[in-house]
C-alpha positions in Angstrom: 9.9 -26.9 -19.5 6.2 -26.7 -18.7 5.1 -24.9 -15.4 2.7 -26.9 -13.8 -0.2 -25.4 -12.0 -0.8 -25.8 -8.2 -3.4 -27.5 -6.4 -6.2 -25.0 -5.8 -7.7 -27.2 -2.7 -8.4 -25.8 0.5 -5.0 -25.2 2.6 -3.8 -26.5 5.9 -6.0 -27.6 8.4 -8.6 -28.9 6.0 -9.6 -32.5 5.9 -8.4 -34.9 3.2 -10.9 -35.2 0.5 -12.9 -31.6 1.2 -14.5 -29.9 -1.5 -12.4 -27.7 -3.4 -12.7 -23.8 -2.7 -12.0 -22.9 -5.9 -11.9 -24.9 -9.3 -9.1 -24.3 -11.8 -11.9 -23.3 -14.5 -13.2 -20.8 -12.1 -9.4 -19.6 -11.5 -8.4 -19.4 -14.8 -4.8 -20.7 -15.9 -2.6 -17.6 -15.5 -0.1 -16.5 -12.7 0.3 -13.3 -11.1 -1.5 -10.6 -8.9 -5.1 -11.4 -8.8 -7.5 -8.6 -10.1 -10.4 -7.4 -8.2 -13.0 -10.3 -10.1 -10.9 -13.2 -8.3 -10.6 -11.6 -5.1 -14.4 -11.5 -5.3 -14.6 -15.3 -5.9 -12.2 -15.7 -2.7 -14.6 -13.9 -0.4 -17.5 -16.1 -2.3 -15.3 -19.2 -1.6 -14.5 -18.3 1.5 -10.9 -18.0 0.9 -11.2 -14.7 2.5 -13.8 -14.9 5.5 -15.3 -11.9 6.1 -18.7 -10.5 7.7 -21.0 -7.9 5.5 -18.3 -7.0 2.9 -18.5 -3.9 1.4 -18.4 -3.1 -2.2 -16.1 -0.1 -1.7 -13.4 -2.6 -0.1 -12.4 -4.1 -3.8 -10.1 -2.2 -5.8 -8.6 -3.1 -9.4 -5.9 -5.1 -7.7 -6.4 -5.4 -3.7 -8.9 -5.7 -1.1 -9.4 -2.9 1.6 -8.7 -4.2 5.2 -11.1 -3.4 7.8 -10.3 -2.5 11.5 -11.7 -4.6 14.1 -13.8 -3.6 17.7 -10.6 -3.6 19.8 -6.9 -1.8 19.7 -4.3 -2.9 21.9 -1.3 -0.5 22.7 1.8 -2.0 23.0 5.3 -0.6 24.3 7.1 -1.4 21.3 6.8 -2.8 17.6 6.8 -6.8 17.5 6.9 -10.1 15.2 5.3 -13.2 16.8 8.3 -15.2 15.1 7.6 -18.6 13.8 6.3 -20.1 16.9 4.0 -18.1 18.3 0.3 -16.4 17.3 0.2 -12.8 17.8 -2.3 -13.4 20.4 0.1 -15.0 22.3 2.7 -12.2 22.1 0.0 -9.8 23.3 -0.6 -11.8 26.4 3.0 -12.1 26.9 3.4 -8.2 26.9 0.6 -7.8 28.9 -1.6 -5.8 26.5 -4.8 -7.1 27.5 -4.8 -4.6 30.4 -4.4 -1.8 27.3 -7.2 -2.6 25.2 -9.3 -0.2 23.5 -12.8 -0.2 22.3 -13.2 1.5 18.8 -16.8 0.6 18.3 -19.3 3.4 18.2 -17.6 7.1 18.2 -13.9 5.2 17.8 -11.0 5.9 19.7 -7.8 8.0 19.4 -4.5 6.7 18.6 -2.0 9.0 20.1 0.8 10.1 17.9 4.2 8.4 18.5 2.5 5.4 20.2 2.0 1.8 18.8 -1.1 -0.2 18.6 -1.9 -3.6 17.3 -5.6 -4.0 15.9 -7.2 -7.4 14.9 -8.7 -7.0 11.6 -12.3 -8.0 10.6 -11.1 -10.2 7.5 -9.1 -13.6 8.0 -7.9 -15.7 5.6 -7.7 -19.6 4.3 -5.8 -19.5 1.5 -4.5 -22.6 -0.6 -0.8 -23.4 -1.5 -1.1 -21.8 -4.6 -1.6 -17.9 -3.5 0.4 -15.9 -1.0 -0.5 -12.2 -0.3 1.8 -8.9 0.3 -0.1 -5.9 2.3 0.7 -1.8 2.4 -0.8 1.0 3.8 -3.7 2.4 1.5 -2.5 6.0 -0.1 -4.7 7.9 2.1 -2.9 6.3 5.2 0.4 6.9 3.7 -0.3 10.8 2.9 -1.5 11.2 6.6 1.6 9.6 7.6 0.5 6.7 9.7 2.8 3.9 9.9 0.9 0.8 9.1 1.7 -2.6 8.7 0.2 -6.0 8.5 0.9 -8.9 11.0 0.1 -12.9 10.6 0.4 -15.5 13.0 3.9 -17.3 13.4 5.8 -15.1 10.9 8.8 -13.0 11.1 8.1 -10.3 8.5 5.5 -7.7 8.1 3.5 -7.2 5.2 3.8 -10.6 3.8 1.1 -13.7 3.9 2.6 -17.0 3.3 0.9 -19.4 0.9 -1.6 -21.6 2.5 -1.8 -19.2 5.5 -5.2 -20.0 7.5 -5.6 -17.5 10.2 -6.5 -13.9 11.7 -4.9 -10.8 10.5 -3.7 -7.8 12.5 -2.7 -4.4 11.7 0.1 -2.5 13.4 -0.8 1.1 13.5 1.6 3.8 14.9 0.5 7.5 13.7 3.7 9.4 13.3 2.6 13.1 12.5 -1.1 13.5 14.0 -3.1 11.9 16.7 -5.9 10.4 14.8 -9.2 9.0 15.7 -10.2 5.4 14.1 -13.4 3.2 14.2 -14.5 -0.2 14.0 -14.5 -0.8 10.2 -11.8 2.2 9.0 -9.7 0.9 6.4 -6.0 1.6 6.8 -4.3 -0.6 4.8 -5.1 -3.3 1.6 -3.9 -6.7 0.9 -3.2 -8.1 -2.7 -2.9 -11.7 -3.7 -0.4 -13.3 -5.7 -1.2 -16.8 -7.7 2.4 -18.7 -8.1 3.3 -21.4 -10.3 5.5 -24.3 -9.3 8.9 -22.3 -9.9 7.7 -19.2 -7.7 7.4 -21.1 -4.5 10.3 -19.8 -2.8 10.5 -17.1 -4.8 10.8 -13.4 -3.4 11.1 -11.2 -6.6 8.4 -10.9 -8.9 9.1 -7.7 -11.0 9.3 -7.4 -14.8 13.0 -7.8 -16.3 14.7 -4.6 -17.6 14.0 -5.8 -21.2 10.2 -6.7 -20.6 10.0 -2.9 -19.5 11.5 -1.2 -22.4 9.6 -3.2 -25.1 6.8 -2.1 -23.4 7.7 1.4 -23.0 8.3 1.7 -26.9 5.1 0.4 -27.8 3.0 2.7 -25.0 5.1 4.8 -22.4 5.3 4.0 -19.1 6.9 7.6 -18.3 6.9 10.8 -19.7 10.1 11.2 -21.3 13.1 8.9 -21.5 12.8 5.9 -19.7 15.4 5.1 -17.1 15.9 1.6 -15.6 17.9 0.8 -12.3 18.1 -2.3 -10.7 15.0 -3.7 -12.2 12.8 -0.6 -11.7 11.7 2.7 -13.2 13.8 5.6 -11.8 11.5 8.5 -10.5 12.9 11.9 -9.9 11.4 14.2 -7.4 9.7 17.4 -8.7 10.9 20.9 -7.0 10.7 23.3 -9.8 8.4 26.1 -10.2 6.1 24.4 -12.4 3.0 24.7 -10.5 1.2 28.1 -10.8 1.1 28.6 -7.3 4.3 27.8 -7.0 3.5 25.4 -4.1 5.9 22.1 -4.7 5.1 20.3 -1.4 3.4 20.2 2.1 5.1 19.7 5.5 3.1 18.1 8.4 2.5 20.7 11.4 3.6 19.2 15.0 1.2 20.1 17.0 -2.3 19.6 15.0 -5.9 18.8 16.3 -6.8 14.9 16.3 -8.1 14.0 12.7 -10.7 11.6 12.2 -9.8 8.8 9.4 -13.3 8.5 8.1 -14.2 12.2 8.0 -13.4 14.6 5.1 -13.3 17.9 4.6 -10.6 19.2 7.0 -9.0 22.6 6.4 -5.5 22.1 4.5 -3.8 25.1 6.9 -4.7 23.1 10.2 -2.6 20.4 9.7 0.1 21.3 6.6 2.6 24.0 5.8 2.8 24.8 2.3 6.4 24.2 0.9 7.2 26.8 -2.0 9.7 26.5 -4.6 13.1 28.3 -4.5 14.9 30.0 -7.2 17.7 27.5 -6.7 15.1 24.5 -6.8 16.5 22.9 -3.7 14.6 21.5 -0.3 16.6 20.8 2.9 14.6 18.0 4.4 14.6 18.6 8.4 15.3 15.1 10.3 12.5 13.4 11.2 10.0 15.7 9.8 7.1 14.6 7.3 7.2 16.0 3.7 4.6 15.5 0.9 6.3 16.0 -2.5 5.7 14.9 -6.1 7.5 12.9 -8.7 8.6 15.4 -11.6 7.6 12.5 -14.4 4.1 11.5 -14.8 3.3 7.7 -15.2 1.0 5.4 -16.5 0.1 2.0 -15.2 -1.0 -0.4 -18.0 -4.0 -2.5 -17.4 -2.2 -5.7 -17.2 0.6 -4.6 -14.7 0.6 -3.3 -11.2 3.4 -1.6 -9.9 5.2 -0.8 -6.3 7.5 1.9 -5.2 10.4 0.9 -3.4 9.8 2.3 -0.3 13.6 3.2 0.9 16.9 2.5 -1.2 20.0 3.3 1.2 21.7 4.1 -2.0 19.8 7.0 -2.6 20.3 9.0 0.8 19.1 8.7 4.5 15.3 9.1 3.6 12.1 7.1 3.6 10.0 7.5 0.5 6.5 6.2 -0.3 4.7 4.3 2.6 1.9 3.5 0.5 3.8 2.4 -2.6 1.1 0.4 -4.5 -0.2 1.6 -8.0 -3.4 -0.2 -9.5 -3.9 -1.1 -13.2 -4.9 2.0 -14.8 -3.5 4.6 -13.0 -2.2 7.7 -14.6 -4.2 6.6 -17.7 -5.3 9.6 -20.3 -7.3 10.1 -23.3 -4.4 10.3 -25.4 -2.6 7.1 -24.0 0.1 9.4 -22.6 1.1 9.2 -18.8 -1.3 11.3 -16.8 -0.6 11.5 -13.0 2.5 11.8 -11.0 3.4 10.0 -8.1 2.9 11.8 -4.8 6.1 11.0 -2.1 5.5 10.5 1.4 8.8 11.7 2.6 10.8 11.5 5.8 14.7 12.0 6.5 16.5 10.2 9.5 19.4 11.8 11.6 20.6 14.7 9.1 19.2 17.2 7.3 19.3 16.2 3.5 19.5 18.3 0.6 17.1 17.4 -2.2 17.8 19.1 -5.8 15.2 19.2 -8.6 15.4 16.2 -10.8 16.9 14.2 -8.0 16.4 10.6 -8.0 14.0 9.6 -5.1 12.6 6.0 -5.6 12.5 2.9 -8.0 8.6 1.8 -9.4 8.9 -2.1 -9.8 6.2 -3.5 -12.1 4.6 -6.7 -11.9 2.1 -8.8 -14.2 -1.5 -9.2 -13.5 -2.7 -12.7 -13.7 -5.2 -10.9 -16.1 -6.3 -7.3 -16.3 -9.2 -6.2 -14.2 -12.7 -5.3 -15.7 -12.6 -2.0 -13.8 -9.6 0.4 -13.7 -8.3 2.4 -11.2 -10.1 5.9 -12.6 -13.4 4.1 -13.4 -15.3 4.5 -10.3 -15.9 6.9 -7.6 -13.5 5.6 -5.3 -10.2 6.1 -7.6 -9.4 9.3 -5.6 -6.1 10.1 -7.2 -6.5 9.5 -10.7 -4.7 12.2 -13.3 -3.1 13.8 -9.9 -0.1 16.4 -9.7 0.8 17.2 -6.1 -2.4 16.2 -3.7 -2.8 15.6 0.1 -5.0 12.9 1.2 -8.7 13.2 0.5 -9.2 14.1 3.8 -8.5 17.7 2.7 -10.7 20.2 1.1 -8.4 21.5 -1.9 -9.5 25.1 -2.2 
């Protein structure tokens, strides 16, 4: 049966007969995650409303979102529900009295507190496009818990097709108090073009059969391909492979304030080095935050993107990878072999947890791009983590 494309005309709230936001010829005929070039076109056509957009906001398959001028401290995390806007919930919680300006020199968001921050970007999506968000890699590596909220929604980090309205970030620093500014970029959004069969779908990952065929043609991961529940299995590296013996970092509990828009911080002021043990084990202390790395090296093909499953109860009582999105081209190398490790943001809950070298720690789910981006990850100056091994966020001086 032929899959029919959806209308690309304006979404809800536009008068009948209004000019299309995007013509079919401009948009192409493929379905999947949209590359940078189509996201740029969405901005030009008003589907993404944002003043003075910066070129650095555009990634190969996503758009960085910017904090607005005001933040609101809230007593607890919340979702607006399908009948209310975020602003209505903020008013009902009395958060207007806790408004904080983050313009100019910015403001400090205290560790352990929860803030809701209106974003500069607004959306006006057609019925054929939905969106999904996650923290940027650097945000996750700083242990800043960040989620996207939209009006009249009962889920985080998901934007319904046809959504028209503002965007908000829920921000909760977990390890360090941080200074943020108007325009700081903590999370990113990617857009998915749907066909008529995908309107109510929730899973868009490649089938295992497709992954095996692709791995045979060009390796997705070094070594054997191991798949579970539709995802590529990743294992934690705790061996003495690094020459310096450092296999991870553990966040200090009482560090100085860290400005998310500054760099060149000294590692020892914020982190404790975790070194390999002869038994190749590591005990995760409850509610401590660790930066570790996968044992395997990866490669994301140009026509695919991937996402790390953030938590899987079957693998243990810990969370892995807050910022789990991998752009097309990540891990590419000159010899077409997988060239970068996945950095893991790990937090154990409730009880100490034993990790052993090579233990399964996550799954990587691949999804098709609508078309490959013209500029892949690693081809620009903003690709901070191409070819990485174990690596902290870009804020730290790697001595």
